[in-house]
C-alpha positions as CSV (number, residue, x, y, z in Angstrom):
1,M,-231.4,210.7,91.5
2,T,-231.5,208.4,94.5
3,N,-229.9,204.7,93.6
4,I,-232.3,201.4,94.4
5,D,-231.3,200.8,97.9
6,D,-232.2,204.3,98.8
7,Q,-235.5,204.0,97.1
8,F,-236.0,200.0,98.4
9,R,-234.9,201.5,102.2
10,A,-237.5,204.5,102.1
11,A,-240.0,202.0,101.0
12,V,-239.6,200.0,104.0
13,V,-242.8,199.4,106.2
14,H,-242.8,197.9,109.9
15,D,-244.4,198.2,112.5
16,D,-244.9,195.3,115.0
17,R,-248.2,197.0,116.7
18,D,-250.0,195.9,113.2
19,F,-249.2,191.9,113.8
20,P,-251.3,190.2,117.0
21,K,-249.2,189.0,119.5
22,G,-246.9,186.0,119.3
23,M,-246.9,187.0,115.3
24,R,-244.3,189.4,115.7
25,T,-242.1,189.9,112.2
26,A,-238.4,188.9,112.2
27,E,-237.9,191.1,109.3
28,P,-239.2,194.3,108.0
29,L,-241.9,194.0,105.2
30,S,-241.0,195.7,102.0
31,N,-243.6,197.9,100.3
32,V,-242.3,199.1,96.9
33,S,-244.5,201.8,94.8
34,V,-245.2,200.6,91.4
35,K,-246.9,202.8,89.1
36,V,-249.8,201.6,86.9
37,K,-252.0,202.9,84.0
38,R,-255.5,201.5,82.7
39,L,-255.3,201.2,79.2
40,N,-259.0,200.7,78.7
41,S,-262.1,201.1,80.7
42,D,-262.6,197.1,81.6
43,A,-258.9,197.0,83.4
44,K,-258.8,196.1,86.5
45,I,-256.1,197.2,89.2
46,P,-253.8,194.2,90.5
47,T,-255.1,193.0,93.6
48,Y,-253.4,190.6,96.3
49,A,-255.7,187.5,97.4
50,T,-254.4,187.5,100.9
51,D,-252.0,189.5,103.2
52,G,-249.1,186.9,102.4
53,A,-249.1,186.1,99.3
54,A,-246.3,186.6,96.9
55,G,-248.3,187.0,93.5
56,F,-250.3,189.8,92.7
57,D,-253.4,188.7,90.7
58,L,-254.3,190.0,86.7
59,Y,-257.4,189.8,85.0
60,A,-258.7,189.5,81.6
61,T,-260.3,192.6,79.6
62,E,-262.0,190.5,76.9
63,D,-263.4,187.1,76.2
64,V,-260.6,184.8,74.5
65,V,-261.3,181.5,73.0
66,I,-258.3,178.8,72.5
67,E,-258.6,176.0,70.2
68,P,-256.7,173.0,70.9
69,G,-253.0,173.4,69.6
70,E,-253.5,176.9,69.6
71,T,-251.4,180.0,71.4
72,K,-253.4,183.3,72.1
73,K,-252.8,186.5,74.0
74,V,-254.9,187.9,76.6
75,P,-255.1,191.6,77.0
76,L,-254.8,192.9,80.7
77,G,-255.4,196.4,79.8
78,L,-252.3,197.6,82.1
79,A,-249.0,199.1,81.6
80,F,-246.3,199.7,84.1
81,E,-243.6,201.5,85.3
82,I,-241.5,199.3,87.0
83,P,-238.8,200.8,89.5
84,Q,-235.4,200.7,88.1
85,G,-233.8,197.5,89.5
86,Y,-236.8,195.4,89.3
87,E,-238.7,193.4,87.1
88,I,-242.4,191.6,87.2
89,Q,-242.3,188.1,86.5
90,I,-245.8,186.6,85.0
91,R,-246.7,183.2,86.3
92,M,-249.4,180.7,85.5
93,R,-251.8,180.1,88.6
94,S,-251.8,176.7,89.9
95,G,-255.6,176.3,89.8
96,I,-255.5,176.7,85.8
97,A,-252.7,174.8,85.4
98,A,-254.3,172.0,87.7
99,K,-257.7,172.2,86.0
100,T,-257.2,172.5,82.4
101,K,-254.9,172.1,79.6
102,L,-253.8,175.7,79.1
103,R,-250.0,176.7,80.2
104,L,-247.3,179.4,79.7
105,P,-245.4,178.4,76.5
106,N,-242.4,180.3,77.6
107,G,-242.5,178.9,81.5
108,V,-241.9,182.4,83.4
109,G,-242.9,185.6,81.4
110,T,-240.7,188.6,82.4
111,V,-242.3,192.2,82.2
112,D,-238.5,194.7,81.6
113,Q,-238.4,197.5,84.2
114,D,-238.2,200.0,80.9
115,F,-241.3,198.9,78.9
116,R,-244.4,200.6,78.4
117,G,-246.6,198.9,76.6
118,E,-249.4,196.9,77.7
119,V,-248.7,193.2,79.6
120,M,-250.4,190.5,78.3
121,M,-250.9,186.5,79.6
122,M,-249.9,184.0,76.8
123,F,-251.4,180.4,76.8
124,D,-251.0,177.5,74.7
125,N,-254.1,175.1,74.6
126,I,-252.1,171.9,74.6
127,S,-255.2,169.4,74.3
128,R,-255.2,166.8,71.7
129,E,-257.5,167.5,68.8
130,E,-260.7,165.1,68.3
131,Y,-262.8,164.4,66.1
132,G,-266.1,166.5,66.3
133,S,-267.4,169.8,67.5
134,T,-269.4,171.4,70.2
135,P,-271.2,174.4,71.4
136,R,-269.8,174.1,75.1
137,L,-266.5,175.6,75.5
138,R,-264.4,174.6,78.8
139,N,-263.5,177.9,81.5
140,L,-261.1,177.8,83.5
141,K,-262.5,175.8,86.4
142,G,-262.4,172.9,83.8
143,K,-266.5,173.0,83.8
144,T,-268.6,173.3,80.3
145,E,-270.7,176.3,79.1
146,Y,-272.0,177.6,76.3
147,Y,-270.7,180.4,74.5
148,G,-272.9,182.0,72.0
149,G,-274.3,178.9,70.0
150,T,-271.2,178.6,67.8
151,F,-269.1,175.2,67.3
152,Y,-265.9,175.0,68.1
153,P,-263.6,171.9,68.1
154,K,-263.7,169.5,71.7
155,Y,-261.6,170.9,74.2
156,T,-261.6,174.7,73.1
157,Y,-261.4,177.1,75.8
158,I,-263.2,180.3,76.7
159,I,-261.4,183.0,79.3
160,R,-264.0,185.4,80.3
161,K,-263.8,189.0,80.6
162,G,-262.9,189.3,84.2
163,D,-261.2,186.0,84.9
164,R,-257.9,186.1,86.9
165,V,-255.7,184.6,84.1
166,C,-252.4,185.0,85.9
167,Q,-250.4,186.1,88.4
168,G,-247.1,188.8,88.7
169,V,-244.6,189.0,90.9
170,L,-242.6,191.8,91.6
171,K,-238.6,190.9,91.9
172,R,-235.0,192.5,92.1
173,V,-233.0,191.9,89.6
174,P,-229.3,192.7,89.4
175,Q,-227.5,193.2,86.0
176,A,-224.4,191.4,85.9
177,R,-221.0,192.8,84.4
178,F,-219.1,190.6,82.3
179,I,-215.7,189.7,82.7
180,E,-213.8,188.0,79.6
181,V,-211.1,185.8,81.3
182,D,-209.2,182.8,79.5
183,E,-209.7,180.5,82.5
184,L,-212.3,179.7,84.6
185,G,-212.3,178.7,88.4
186,E,-212.3,174.7,88.7
187,T,-215.1,172.8,90.7
188,E,-215.8,168.8,91.3
189,R,-218.5,168.8,89.3
190,G,-216.5,170.4,86.2
191,E,-218.4,170.1,83.0
192,G,-220.9,167.6,84.3
193,G,-224.5,168.7,83.0
194,F,-227.9,167.2,81.6
195,G,-228.7,165.1,84.5
196,S,-225.1,164.1,85.5
197,T,-225.8,164.8,89.4
198,G,-229.0,162.2,88.8
199,V,-232.5,161.9,89.5
200,S,-232.3,159.2,92.6
201,D,-229.7,158.1,95.4
202,A,-230.4,154.7,94.5
203,P,-227.5,152.8,91.8
204,D,-228.0,152.9,88.3
205,G,-228.2,150.2,85.6
206,A,-228.1,146.4,85.7
207,D,-226.2,145.7,88.0
208,Y,-228.6,147.0,90.8
209,A,-231.4,145.4,89.3
210,T,-229.5,142.1,89.2
211,D,-228.6,142.7,92.7
212,C,-231.8,143.2,93.8
213,I,-233.1,139.8,92.3
214,A,-230.3,138.1,93.8
215,R,-231.5,139.2,96.8
216,S,-234.7,138.5,97.2
217,Y,-234.0,135.0,96.9
218,E,-231.4,135.0,99.8
């Protein structure tokens, strides 16, 4: 059995003839094979939107309605055999985040190398519940549309079968070898955390504000 470095090197693809003059690659492009299985006839094989895209698009296989305050799983209809030493990260699409109140509750999802079940996207609808109902649901473009004549709470979202709902990114993942010790190496920062390095280069506190006011009268 070959180790992951051998597999990775064997999968490297690099041919400058594939690039226009003046756009030669500085580093080889890697091409890692990942086996994927369709779990139903509506599933779509992942696609990269552009040649330079880091993430591949994943598609919903059924309509999913998400009311304000709800968390729902969106089936993608796919299972993966990920190479040893890799994971697939599931990430929000920036367009959905910008145009809707749908959010991925755990920030970034992880599909482990040894998982063989269906991969799903998970959404929180963080919209505030408002009085009243409507037959018009919001789609992933932030627009409204009718959905079967049923009335839902305002700011309910509809994900349609075939929508591109998230992106996957294939990442190499080393496993840590933990070594228990009695002492850790010292650093200048030490135990400082939770904002100890600040959020701005400007001085903190009332003294700074007082100094600014005083200088404004000089």
